[in-house]
C-alpha positions in Angstrom: 50.5 14.5 22.3 48.2 15.5 19.5 47.6 19.1 18.7 44.1 20.1 19.9 43.6 22.4 17.0 44.2 19.5 14.6 41.7 17.4 16.5 39.1 20.2 16.3 39.8 20.8 12.6 39.3 17.0 11.9 36.0 17.0 13.8 34.8 20.1 12.0 35.7 18.6 8.7 33.7 15.5 9.6 30.7 17.6 10.5 31.0 19.6 7.3 31.0 16.4 5.3 28.0 15.0 7.1 26.1 18.2 6.4 27.0 18.2 2.8 25.9 14.6 2.5 22.5 15.5 4.1 22.2 18.5 1.7 22.7 16.4 -1.3 20.6 13.4 -0.2 17.2 13.1 -1.9 14.4 14.9 0.0 12.1 11.9 -0.7 14.2 9.8 1.6 13.7 12.3 4.4 10.0 12.5 3.7 9.6 8.7 3.6 11.3 8.5 7.0 8.8 11.0 8.5 5.8 9.4 6.8 5.5 6.5 9.3 5.7 8.6 12.5 2.9 7.9 14.8 1.7 10.3 17.5 -0.3 9.5 20.7 -2.7 12.1 21.9 -0.2 14.2 24.0 2.4 14.1 21.1 -0.3 15.4 18.7 -1.3 18.2 21.1 2.4 19.2 21.3 2.9 18.9 17.5 -0.1 21.0 16.4 0.6 24.7 16.0 -2.3 25.9 18.2 -1.4 23.4 21.0 -5.0 22.2 21.6 -6.0 20.6 24.9 -6.9 16.9 25.0 -10.7 17.5 25.2 -10.5 19.6 22.0 -8.9 16.7 20.1 -11.4 14.2 21.6 -14.1 16.4 20.1 -12.4 16.5 16.7 -12.2 12.7 16.8 -15.9 12.3 17.9 -16.9 14.6 15.0 -14.4 12.9 12.7 -12.9 16.2 11.7 -9.3 14.9 12.2 -7.7 11.8 10.7 -7.1 9.2 13.4 -6.6 5.5 14.0 -7.9 3.5 17.0 -6.1 0.4 18.2 -6.2 -1.3 21.5 -8.4 1.4 22.9 -5.8 4.1 22.1 -6.0 6.9 19.6 -3.1 7.2 17.2 -2.4 9.8 14.6 -0.2 9.4 11.6 2.1 12.4 11.1 1.7 12.4 7.3 -2.1 12.5 7.6 -1.9 15.2 10.2 0.4 17.2 8.0 -1.9 16.8 5.0 -4.9 17.8 7.2 -3.1 20.9 8.4 -2.0 21.8 4.9 -5.4 21.4 3.3 -7.5 22.6 6.2 -10.0 20.9 8.4 -13.0 21.6 6.2 -11.7 19.6 3.2 -11.2 16.6 5.4 -14.6 17.0 7.0 -16.2 17.1 3.5 -14.3 14.0 2.5 -15.5 12.1 5.5 -19.1 13.3 4.9 -18.9 12.2 1.3 -17.6 8.8 2.2 -20.4 8.3 4.8 -23.0 9.4 2.3 -21.7 7.0 -0.4 -21.5 4.2 2.1 -25.1 4.8 3.2 -26.3 4.9 -0.4 -24.5 1.6 -1.2 -26.1 0.0 1.9 -29.6 1.2 0.9 -29.1 -0.3 -2.6 -27.8 -3.6 -1.3 -30.2 -3.8 1.6 
């Protein structure tokens, strides 16, 4: 029969090695794996720090103050875009959307 302390020691050594590997792995790899994470509406509400209710997020979408994607009649939110939105603040995103809309309208007037 194996000594249980040896088994525990082996397992702890394996865990330690895994942690060291994670520590020394490039952070870009971890960031890239998180970049393609998609949230549905409920997941987004749970993820956001202030835990907004669904009607609040629907209002943000209607006003285009939050980055979103719509496919098959469902709202989806890309984690990397949400993180950037949180980091830079809602106002900067709103200004960017307003600028894009203005430029698009200006281009349509010139072409139309």
